[in-house]
Backbone bond lengths (Angstrom), bond angles and torsions (degrees), N, CA, C in turn:
res aa  C-N    CA-C-N  psi(-1)  N-CA   C-N-CA  omega(-1)  CA-C   N-CA-C  phi
1 M - - - 1.453 - - 1.516 109.67 -
2 V 1.319 117.81 130.98 1.447 121.69 -173.73 1.510 110.96 -89.54
3 L 1.301 116.40 143.03 1.446 123.23 179.49 1.515 110.43 -54.33
4 G 1.337 116.21 135.86 1.442 120.82 175.93 1.517 113.68 88.66
5 I 1.338 118.63 3.10 1.453 121.72 -179.41 1.511 108.78 -122.48
6 V 1.308 117.22 130.47 1.457 121.42 174.61 1.512 108.02 -112.75
7 T 1.324 118.53 122.19 1.451 122.70 179.83 1.512 109.71 -114.06
8 V 1.311 115.48 164.51 1.456 120.39 178.22 1.518 108.74 -72.26
9 G 1.323 116.55 124.73 1.456 120.92 -178.24 1.510 111.11 90.32
10 I 1.321 117.37 139.22 1.459 122.93 -179.29 1.524 108.63 -109.11
11 V 1.310 117.04 128.90 1.456 122.03 179.46 1.519 108.90 -113.22
12 N 1.315 117.51 122.10 1.454 122.15 176.99 1.522 109.03 -88.03
13 H 1.326 116.51 111.67 1.456 121.14 -179.13 1.528 109.76 -86.53
14 P 1.328 117.78 144.48 1.466 120.05 177.58 1.517 111.72 -60.25
15 A 1.316 116.53 138.49 1.465 121.09 -175.01 1.516 112.09 -67.28
16 E 1.323 117.18 -42.64 1.453 119.92 -174.66 1.524 111.94 -81.90
17 A 1.314 118.13 -29.54 1.459 121.10 -175.10 1.523 112.59 -97.72
18 R 1.307 118.10 -8.86 1.459 120.50 -173.38 1.524 111.47 -66.43
19 D 1.330 115.27 150.64 1.454 120.10 177.68 1.529 109.26 -85.38
20 R 1.344 115.25 176.64 1.454 119.96 -175.92 1.524 112.08 -64.13
21 K 1.333 117.72 -32.18 1.453 119.29 -179.47 1.525 111.34 -65.76
22 S 1.319 116.35 -45.59 1.459 118.49 -177.89 1.516 112.27 -71.83
23 L 1.334 117.75 -19.66 1.469 120.30 175.61 1.517 111.99 -68.16
24 Q 1.330 117.45 -15.75 1.457 119.77 -177.50 1.521 112.31 -78.88
25 Y 1.299 116.81 -15.98 1.458 121.40 -172.37 1.520 110.61 -71.51
26 L 1.335 116.31 126.19 1.466 120.74 -178.50 1.518 111.66 -117.05
27 G 1.308 116.97 29.60 1.452 120.02 178.90 1.522 110.81 -90.64
28 E 1.333 116.27 -120.37 1.457 119.28 176.86 1.525 109.44 -62.97
29 T 1.315 115.55 150.91 1.461 118.90 176.68 1.523 109.34 -66.99
30 G 1.316 116.79 157.99 1.456 119.56 -176.26 1.506 113.08 -150.69
31 G 1.314 118.13 46.73 1.454 120.49 179.65 1.509 112.31 -74.88
32 D 1.329 115.96 160.13 1.462 120.98 174.69 1.525 109.67 -67.30
33 E 1.310 116.47 122.19 1.467 120.11 174.94 1.520 109.25 -73.86
34 I 1.325 116.43 136.66 1.465 121.01 -179.80 1.525 109.42 -81.82
35 P 1.343 118.50 119.90 1.464 120.95 178.03 1.525 111.51 -64.09
36 L 1.305 115.06 159.44 1.459 120.99 -175.31 1.525 112.59 -60.40
37 D 1.308 118.19 -42.11 1.466 121.15 -173.33 1.529 112.47 -114.52
38 D 1.313 117.41 29.96 1.460 120.18 -178.82 1.523 109.83 -119.75
39 M 1.333 115.81 83.13 1.466 120.91 178.85 1.525 111.13 -120.27
40 Q 1.320 116.61 23.70 1.457 119.96 -178.39 1.534 110.48 -69.87
41 H 1.333 114.76 144.49 1.467 121.91 173.03 1.529 112.64 61.73
42 R 1.313 117.58 29.61 1.466 121.51 174.91 1.524 107.18 -110.23
43 A 1.311 115.90 109.78 1.464 121.00 -171.10 1.522 112.59 -62.47
44 L 1.310 117.93 -26.75 1.464 120.70 -173.13 1.524 113.04 -106.03
45 A 1.332 117.84 12.99 1.458 120.83 -179.92 1.523 110.23 -139.62
46 Y 1.328 116.01 152.44 1.462 121.73 177.04 1.525 109.79 -74.29
47 S 1.319 116.97 135.99 1.461 120.72 170.36 1.529 108.44 -79.37
48 A 1.344 116.02 171.17 1.463 120.25 -177.80 1.520 111.90 -60.07
49 S 1.322 117.04 -37.47 1.470 120.56 -177.61 1.525 112.50 -76.78
50 E 1.321 117.82 -15.02 1.467 121.48 -176.49 1.526 113.43 -100.26
51 R 1.301 118.01 -6.90 1.465 120.43 -172.81 1.523 111.42 -63.77
52 P 1.324 116.92 141.00 1.471 120.74 -178.36 1.528 112.29 -67.90
53 Q 1.318 115.53 159.13 1.461 121.38 -175.11 1.517 112.50 -64.91
54 W 1.315 117.93 -31.00 1.454 120.70 -175.43 1.525 113.36 -74.66
55 L 1.329 118.22 -12.79 1.460 120.41 -170.85 1.525 112.79 -63.81
56 N 1.327 118.01 -44.70 1.467 119.90 -178.56 1.522 111.54 -61.78
57 R 1.326 116.40 -37.51 1.466 119.88 178.78 1.533 110.89 -64.42
58 I 1.321 116.34 -42.45 1.465 120.88 179.49 1.525 110.94 -65.63
59 L 1.328 116.36 -42.44 1.461 120.24 -179.99 1.519 111.79 -63.68
60 A 1.323 116.96 -38.04 1.466 120.34 178.43 1.525 111.07 -63.03
61 K 1.319 117.29 -40.60 1.469 120.71 178.40 1.526 111.32 -65.26
62 L 1.332 116.51 -42.67 1.455 119.89 -179.77 1.526 111.52 -66.11
63 Q 1.325 115.84 -37.69 1.451 119.46 179.35 1.520 111.27 -68.03
64 A 1.336 117.19 -37.86 1.462 121.19 178.27 1.521 110.97 -63.04
65 R 1.326 117.21 -36.55 1.459 120.79 179.22 1.520 112.15 -66.14
66 R 1.325 116.21 -28.53 1.464 119.92 -179.05 1.521 112.27 -81.42
67 G 1.303 116.73 -11.42 1.450 119.88 173.62 1.515 114.41 90.15
68 P 1.335 116.27 174.16 1.469 121.95 -177.93 1.528 110.73 -60.32
69 G 1.308 115.18 141.05 1.456 120.14 177.29 1.508 114.67 92.32
70 A 1.327 117.50 -13.68 1.460 119.91 179.85 1.518 109.89 -70.98
71 E 1.299 115.88 131.73 1.470 121.18 -179.07 1.518 109.39 -122.33
72 L 1.333 115.41 130.33 1.450 120.64 175.07 1.525 107.96 -79.67
73 A 1.329 116.28 109.83 1.461 121.30 -175.05 1.519 112.70 -97.17
74 Q 1.331 117.37 -28.83 1.458 121.12 -178.18 1.520 109.97 -145.98
75 M 1.338 115.52 149.81 1.460 119.98 179.10 1.520 109.94 -155.81
76 V 1.326 116.36 132.51 1.459 121.94 172.73 1.518 107.66 -133.99
77 L 1.324 117.11 120.27 1.459 122.05 173.25 1.527 107.37 -102.57
78 F 1.318 115.66 110.69 1.456 121.17 -177.78 1.523 111.00 -82.32
79 R 1.331 114.10 157.34 1.463 119.17 178.64 1.524 109.79 -144.47
80 Q 1.313 114.18 151.19 1.453 122.90 172.13 1.517 108.23 -144.51
81 N 1.327 115.36 134.85 1.463 121.18 179.85 1.525 111.87 54.91
82 G 1.335 116.07 36.58 1.450 121.02 176.45 1.510 115.73 76.79
83 K 1.337 117.94 11.39 1.454 121.30 -179.16 1.526 110.66 -126.56
84 P 1.342 117.05 146.14 1.467 119.31 176.29 1.525 110.83 -69.12
85 T 1.316 116.26 140.54 1.467 120.79 -177.32 1.527 112.57 -122.48
86 Y 1.319 116.91 -49.92 1.461 120.91 -177.60 1.521 109.94 -134.91
87 L 1.332 115.22 145.37 1.455 122.21 174.68 1.525 107.64 -118.87
88 V 1.343 116.12 119.11 1.465 121.86 -179.04 1.519 108.16 -113.50
89 L 1.327 116.68 126.37 1.460 122.18 -172.92 1.521 110.68 -127.19
90 G 1.338 115.11 142.22 1.453 121.53 173.44 1.515 110.20 -117.37
91 W 1.334 116.92 124.48 1.461 122.21 -175.88 1.522 110.83 -113.16
92 R 1.351 115.78 144.34 1.454 123.07 172.50 1.522 108.42 -126.14
93 N 1.313 116.11 142.54 1.461 120.08 176.12 1.526 108.17 -149.70
94 D 1.325 116.01 82.46 1.458 120.85 -177.48 1.517 112.80 -69.68
95 N 1.342 117.79 -17.01 1.461 121.42 -179.48 1.522 112.76 -90.83
96 S 1.327 116.21 -2.67 1.454 119.45 -176.35 1.519 110.98 -85.65
97 S 1.329 115.90 145.74 1.468 121.16 174.51 1.519 111.42 -88.70
98 D 1.330 116.09 -4.66 1.458 120.17 178.92 1.519 110.14 -68.07
99 D 1.322 115.64 149.34 1.458 121.37 177.55 1.515 108.31 -129.41
100 P 1.331 118.85 117.07 1.472 126.47 2.25 1.519 111.72 -87.50
101 N 1.312 115.89 163.38 1.468 120.04 177.93 1.519 112.41 -111.04
102 N 1.332 117.96 6.27 1.467 122.28 172.98 1.514 108.35 -110.28
103 V 1.331 116.95 125.47 1.452 121.46 -171.02 1.523 110.30 -139.01
104 V 1.333 116.03 140.08 1.464 122.11 166.73 1.519 107.12 -119.22
105 E 1.340 116.67 132.48 1.455 120.65 -179.45 1.523 110.26 -131.73
106 I 1.328 115.42 149.79 1.459 121.90 -178.05 1.521 108.98 -122.16
107 H 1.345 116.03 127.27 1.465 122.73 179.63 1.523 109.91 -118.24
108 R 1.308 115.96 139.08 1.461 120.43 168.02 1.526 107.63 -83.17
109 V 1.334 117.86 137.39 1.461 122.38 -174.73 1.525 109.92 -111.08
110 H 1.325 114.98 131.51 1.467 120.67 173.29 1.522 108.28 -129.93
111 V 1.331 116.72 112.45 1.462 121.78 -177.91 1.521 109.07 -94.75
112 V 1.325 116.05 109.56 1.457 121.55 174.79 1.526 109.15 -81.45
113 S 1.327 115.58 -45.63 1.460 123.22 175.71 1.523 106.72 -158.26
114 Q 1.326 116.69 176.50 1.456 120.05 178.68 1.524 111.91 -63.74
115 R 1.320 116.47 -23.45 1.459 120.67 179.67 1.530 112.99 -95.91
116 K 1.329 116.13 -13.70 1.458 119.47 -178.28 1.528 109.71 -130.63
117 V 1.321 114.02 103.56 1.460 121.40 179.45 1.522 108.23 -123.87
118 L 1.317 116.44 124.27 1.458 121.66 -176.16 1.530 110.07 -104.21
119 L 1.343 115.68 133.87 1.458 121.79 176.37 1.518 109.81 -117.02
120 H 1.315 115.29 138.89 1.460 121.57 176.71 1.526 108.03 -124.93
121 K 1.343 116.49 108.73 1.460 119.17 -178.51 1.532 109.69 -71.40
122 L 1.348 114.91 124.68 1.461 120.86 -177.15 1.521 113.36 -107.07
123 W 1.337 116.77 -24.75 1.469 118.67 -171.27 1.517 109.33 -158.64
124 Q 1.324 115.60 146.09 1.456 120.46 176.66 1.518 108.72 -151.09
125 A 1.333 116.27 140.26 1.459 122.40 174.88 1.514 108.47 -131.47
126 G 1.326 116.56 126.47 1.451 121.78 175.91 1.513 109.20 -120.91
127 E 1.333 116.80 127.48 1.451 120.49 -177.04 1.522 110.63 -150.98
128 F 1.313 115.62 175.09 1.463 121.45 173.54 1.526 110.00 -56.78
129 S 1.337 115.97 -39.87 1.456 122.09 175.28 1.515 108.27 -140.52
130 V 1.315 116.97 126.67 1.464 121.47 176.14 1.523 107.79 -149.91
131 R 1.349 116.45 126.82 1.462 120.63 -172.37 1.525 109.93 -144.39
132 I 1.328 115.72 150.92 1.462 122.58 170.34 1.529 106.77 -87.67
133 V 1.327 117.18 125.39 1.455 120.33 -173.52 1.525 111.09 -126.27
134 E 1.333 114.61 169.47 1.454 121.31 176.23 1.529 111.25 -62.98
135 P 1.330 117.40 150.13 1.473 129.63 4.76 1.532 113.45 -99.92
136 T 1.323 118.40 42.49 1.451 122.26 177.86 1.531 111.21 -52.00
137 G 1.327 116.27 133.73 1.461 121.43 178.27 1.504 114.78 94.48
138 H 1.330 116.88 -15.83 1.458 121.07 177.91 1.531 109.82 -93.24
139 D 1.322 115.06 155.50 1.466 120.47 179.10 1.535 108.78 -86.55
140 V 1.335 116.30 71.25 1.461 120.64 -173.71 1.526 112.28 -70.75
141 Y 1.325 117.87 -19.36 1.458 120.53 -179.13 1.530 112.42 -94.92
142 G 1.336 117.00 -8.38 1.444 120.91 176.21 1.513 115.22 73.19
143 N 1.329 116.67 13.40 1.461 119.30 -178.36 1.525 112.32 -134.50
144 G 1.334 116.48 18.32 1.457 120.03 179.57 1.508 114.24 75.28
145 L 1.322 117.48 13.72 1.460 121.30 -178.88 1.524 109.49 -85.92
146 P 1.331 119.08 111.13 1.464 120.93 -176.14 1.524 111.94 -80.21
147 A 1.318 115.40 146.52 1.463 121.44 175.26 1.512 108.11 -147.75
148 V 1.325 115.56 154.39 1.455 120.95 176.38 1.525 107.33 -119.18
149 F 1.334 115.37 133.49 1.458 122.38 -179.39 1.530 107.75 -103.89
150 I 1.322 116.36 121.26 1.462 121.37 -173.60 1.522 109.19 -124.55
151 E 1.313 115.10 124.14 1.458 122.25 179.47 1.528 109.11 -96.66
152 V 1.321 117.38 127.44 1.463 121.71 -179.90 1.519 109.38 -124.13
153 G 1.325 116.00 144.92 1.454 121.06 178.06 1.511 110.59 -148.44
154 S 1.315 116.14 134.01 1.461 120.95 -175.93 1.522 113.04 -91.55
155 G 1.343 117.29 -2.34 1.450 120.58 -177.68 1.528 111.26 87.54
156 G 1.314 116.13 168.78 1.454 119.69 179.77 1.514 112.45 86.75
157 S 1.336 116.68 175.21 1.453 122.01 -174.96 1.517 113.30 -91.69
158 G 1.337 118.50 -13.02 1.452 120.34 178.03 1.509 111.51 -73.82
159 Y 1.338 117.57 123.52 1.456 120.99 -173.92 1.523 113.24 -72.20
160 S 1.312 118.04 -17.56 1.467 119.96 -176.19 1.519 112.39 -62.76
161 G 1.327 117.62 -18.49 1.459 121.01 -179.80 1.511 114.19 -88.65
162 Y 1.348 118.14 6.10 1.457 121.87 -177.29 1.529 109.10 -121.18
163 E 1.326 116.66 126.41 1.462 119.04 178.37 1.522 110.94 -161.24
164 L 1.328 113.68 168.99 1.457 121.95 178.65 1.526 108.87 -108.25
165 L 1.328 116.68 129.79 1.455 122.31 175.73 1.524 109.15 -105.00
166 V 1.326 116.40 141.28 1.463 121.64 177.47 1.527 107.59 -123.06
167 L 1.334 116.37 119.13 1.456 121.85 -177.78 1.522 109.87 -119.22
168 R 1.328 116.56 131.32 1.463 121.71 178.81 1.519 109.38 -89.59
169 L 1.332 115.36 134.90 1.455 122.26 -178.04 1.527 108.92 -111.19
170 G 1.304 116.43 71.39 1.460 121.95 178.60 1.517 110.37 -101.72
171 R 1.315 116.90 -139.68 1.466 119.92 176.08 1.516 110.81 -61.80
172 T 1.320 115.54 -32.45 1.462 121.52 173.85 1.518 107.87 -130.42
173 L 1.314 116.19 165.64 1.456 121.92 177.17 1.519 108.85 -88.36
174 S 1.328 116.72 125.99 1.460 119.57 -179.28 1.519 110.00 -142.32
175 S 1.318 116.05 155.73 1.456 121.60 -178.93 1.524 110.66 -90.49
176 L 1.341 115.60 135.48 1.461 121.79 174.44 1.521 111.66 -106.40
177 T 1.329 117.18 -0.64 1.456 121.19 -177.88 1.525 110.09 -63.52
178 P 1.337 118.20 124.79 1.471 120.73 -175.18 1.528 113.11 -77.31
179 T 1.312 117.12 69.88 1.463 121.55 -176.72 1.521 113.22 -73.63
180 E 1.327 118.20 -18.64 1.457 119.91 -175.42 1.523 112.46 -69.90
181 Y 1.343 117.29 -12.54 1.461 120.26 -177.66 1.528 112.58 -96.32
182 R 1.299 117.98 6.21 1.463 123.24 176.55 1.524 111.17 57.35
183 V 1.314 115.89 44.45 1.454 121.49 176.44 1.528 108.64 -123.83
184 R 1.321 115.06 166.45 1.464 121.70 179.12 1.522 108.76 -112.77
185 P 1.337 118.67 102.68 1.468 120.45 179.00 1.524 110.69 -58.45
186 I 1.331 114.94 137.61 1.458 121.34 -174.56 1.521 112.03 -111.38
187 I 1.337 116.04 -51.28 1.451 119.17 -170.62 1.523 110.02 -160.67
188 A 1.328 116.68 149.02 1.460 122.05 171.18 1.521 106.93 -96.65
189 A 1.331 116.51 112.93 1.459 121.29 -173.35 1.521 110.47 -124.80
190 D 1.322 115.49 140.77 1.466 121.40 179.40 1.527 109.07 -84.08
191 L 1.324 117.24 70.71 1.456 122.23 -173.32 1.524 112.24 -64.99
192 L 1.317 117.38 -33.83 1.453 121.19 -179.31 1.526 112.54 -93.76
193 E 1.339 116.06 -1.13 1.462 122.51 179.64 1.522 111.38 55.41
194 D 1.331 115.92 42.15 1.464 121.21 178.54 1.523 112.16 -123.38
195 G 1.345 116.83 8.33 1.451 121.21 177.68 1.518 115.30 84.15
196 R 1.329 117.67 -1.21 1.466 119.31 -175.55 1.525 113.03 -81.18
197 H 1.327 118.33 -25.89 1.453 123.24 177.66 1.530 112.52 58.89
198 A 1.305 115.11 90.12 1.464 120.34 171.71 1.523 109.07 -69.69
199 L 1.311 115.79 156.62 1.460 121.81 178.38 1.527 107.60 -102.94
200 V 1.328 116.17 115.71 1.458 121.15 179.64 1.527 108.39 -96.38
201 A 1.325 115.66 128.85 1.453 121.51 -179.04 1.521 109.33 -125.89
202 S 1.321 115.69 164.62 1.452 121.36 177.01 1.522 109.16 -114.61
203 D 1.326 115.57 127.46 1.466 120.75 173.97 1.527 106.94 -88.54
204 D 1.327 115.40 101.17 1.463 121.08 -172.27 1.525 113.84 -87.66
205 R 1.317 118.74 8.09 1.463 119.60 -175.59 1.530 112.70 -66.66
206 W 1.342 117.29 -19.21 1.448 121.61 174.87 1.526 112.32 -92.38
207 A 1.317 117.41 -4.05 1.460 120.40 -176.95 1.520 110.87 -58.58
208 Q 1.327 116.36 140.12 1.464 124.85 179.02 1.530 112.89 68.37
209 Y 1.328 117.76 13.98 1.464 119.57 -177.53 1.530 111.60 -67.78
210 F 1.354 116.27 -42.02 1.453 120.05 -177.91 1.528 112.56 -94.68
211 Y 1.317 116.41 -27.40 1.454 121.47 -179.34 1.520 108.32 -132.88
212 G 1.325 116.07 163.48 1.452 119.06 -171.98 1.504 116.51 -94.80
213 C 1.341 118.48 -0.08 1.464 119.03 -175.85 1.526 110.92 -87.89
214 G 1.313 115.59 160.07 1.453 120.64 -175.17 1.502 115.17 -73.17
215 Q 1.330 118.02 -7.59 1.462 119.74 -178.59 1.530 111.41 -127.99
216 C 1.327 117.29 25.08 1.465 119.79 -176.42 1.523 113.23 -88.84
217 G 1.298 119.57 -18.62 1.454 120.51 179.28 1.521 111.80 77.31
218 P 1.336 117.85 -164.45 1.466 125.41 4.90 1.524 112.74 -74.17
219 F 1.327 116.36 147.12 1.449 122.35 177.84 1.523 108.57 -107.83
220 I 1.315 115.87 116.10 1.457 121.88 -174.24 1.524 109.09 -96.53
221 P 1.342 118.51 123.07 1.464 119.90 -177.77 1.524 112.41 -78.01
222 A 1.307 115.52 149.96 1.468 122.90 172.03 1.520 107.08 -135.96
223 V 1.322 116.76 133.47 1.469 121.86 -176.27 1.522 109.16 -111.37
224 F 1.319 115.97 133.29 1.456 122.44 -178.85 1.524 109.65 -121.74
225 V 1.329 116.63 145.36 1.465 121.64 173.25 1.527 108.78 -127.23
226 W 1.330 114.19 160.08 1.467 120.53 -178.14 1.522 109.41 -83.17
227 R 1.334 117.05 114.05 1.460 122.12 -179.76 1.523 109.47 -141.63
228 Y 1.321 115.00 132.28 1.464 121.43 174.44 1.532 112.11 53.93
229 G 1.335 115.59 41.42 1.456 120.54 173.33 1.506 116.41 80.34
230 R 1.343 117.55 16.54 1.463 119.96 177.68 1.527 109.07 -162.01
231 Y 1.338 116.14 164.54 1.452 120.05 176.08 1.520 109.92 -81.42
232 K 1.344 115.06 128.14 1.456 121.87 -177.91 1.528 109.87 -121.23
233 P 1.347 117.77 144.90 1.463 119.71 176.14 1.524 110.96 -60.18
234 A 1.335 116.10 137.99 1.466 120.08 -177.50 1.528 110.55 -147.18
235 C 1.323 116.94 40.01 1.464 120.28 -176.30 1.525 111.65 -60.09
236 R 1.335 117.93 -35.42 1.456 120.93 -178.14 1.533 112.36 -66.04
237 D 1.322 116.82 -20.30 1.460 120.71 179.76 1.527 112.79 -81.28
238 F 1.323 117.31 -6.08 1.465 121.33 -173.48 1.521 110.59 -128.52
239 R 1.328 115.65 49.98 1.463 119.85 -178.60 1.522 111.81 -61.57
240 R 1.331 116.70 -36.55 1.460 119.69 179.51 1.526 110.51 -61.15
241 Y 1.300 116.90 -39.67 1.467 120.89 179.85 1.524 110.55 -59.98
242 F 1.319 117.30 -45.25 1.458 120.66 -178.18 1.533 111.08 -73.17
243 Q 1.314 117.70 -34.38 1.462 120.18 175.95 1.521 110.72 -63.60
244 E 1.331 116.98 -38.68 1.463 120.58 177.60 1.517 111.13 -66.56
245 R 1.317 116.41 -37.85 1.475 119.84 177.40 1.526 110.33 -61.00
246 I 1.333 117.06 -44.97 1.458 121.19 -179.43 1.525 110.23 -63.45
247 A 1.338 116.28 -44.73 1.461 120.24 -179.16 1.526 111.74 -63.37
248 L 1.322 116.97 -40.90 1.460 120.28 179.70 1.518 111.58 -69.20
249 F 1.320 116.80 -35.23 1.456 120.51 177.66 1.528 110.26 -64.95
250 E 1.334 116.97 -44.39 1.453 120.35 178.35 1.522 111.11 -64.14
251 S 1.329 116.62 -38.49 1.455 120.67 177.73 1.520 111.24 -64.66
252 A 1.323 116.77 -38.26 1.464 120.89 -179.41 1.518 111.37 -66.60
253 I 1.316 116.77 -33.34 1.462 120.44 -179.78 1.530 110.86 -69.77
254 H 1.341 116.34 -42.60 1.458 120.61 -173.08 1.517 113.47 -90.56
255 T 1.337 117.99 -15.56 1.462 121.16 -177.97 1.521 109.21 -129.15
256 P 1.338 118.38 89.04 1.477 120.54 -179.99 1.520 111.13 -59.01
257 A 1.325 115.32 137.25 1.464 120.59 178.66 1.527 110.02 -93.71
258 E 1.314 116.30 149.56 1.456 121.50 179.64 1.526 110.63 -62.57
259 G 1.314 116.53 131.71 1.456 120.86 178.52 1.514 114.29 92.55
260 D 1.321 119.07 -0.46 1.462 120.78 179.17 1.527 109.67 -66.09
261 T 1.316 116.73 139.89 1.448 121.97 179.18 1.515 113.03 -118.11
262 W 1.316 116.90 -12.73 1.472 120.71 -178.50 1.512 108.26 -157.55
263 R 1.327 116.55 143.99 1.443 119.81 -178.75 1.523 108.31 -138.11
264 G 1.305 117.40 130.16 1.450 120.27 -177.51 1.511 110.75 -164.65
265 P 1.327 117.47 -164.60 1.468 120.32 -177.54 1.511 111.96 -66.59
266 A 1.320 116.72 152.36 1.466 121.02 -178.08 1.490 110.64 -71.16
């Protein structure tokens, strides 16, 4: 989807596979959802072949507690120093009358023995849409510091209900989301193609300035990188990214795309 164009229907493009045009979109978040059994090549998470024997038993108990119809859609078992540390689960239950029926939960894991495994639930988010997304499980900070990236969405056309949360799974659970800058994190994207994954956010303070709808913009991007133990603004480091945004916006104005229903400021 090109910057400055609103079409009928929202398409979430994969974060890692998306082209430069779709990277310009600052509406709903669109990270790659992590499949249930795809944990290969993630330094900070167990792959399917490495998972401990007790895990299936624990998952069965948790699923039984959620009742009939609950489906385990996503799972990441984190590890540090060869030991399990956190279990992050994504549940779906389309048959449930509960609202919301999509949930992500985080448990601290303490293995006493193969027969005795203790879980301590530390965090839970339930929303219209909530997913574990990339680059969860990868060592994006280069120092073995694990984090989970969680995309949440409340539904509807207003973009303010869609954002990316970043939670650190260290000795304690803590938030890395840069909320102090009054921006809405959108996606962790490898803009420099070096594996570091900058955090792209939208500064929505200009939203609805020219038009009255909740998705009219303009949406101003802000780019953050991990420095000195926190996410710091680094827009000046990504001039190419902003130049591409400007070029795509100008192209969208002069070359209408098929299926466009509205055209206005980015």
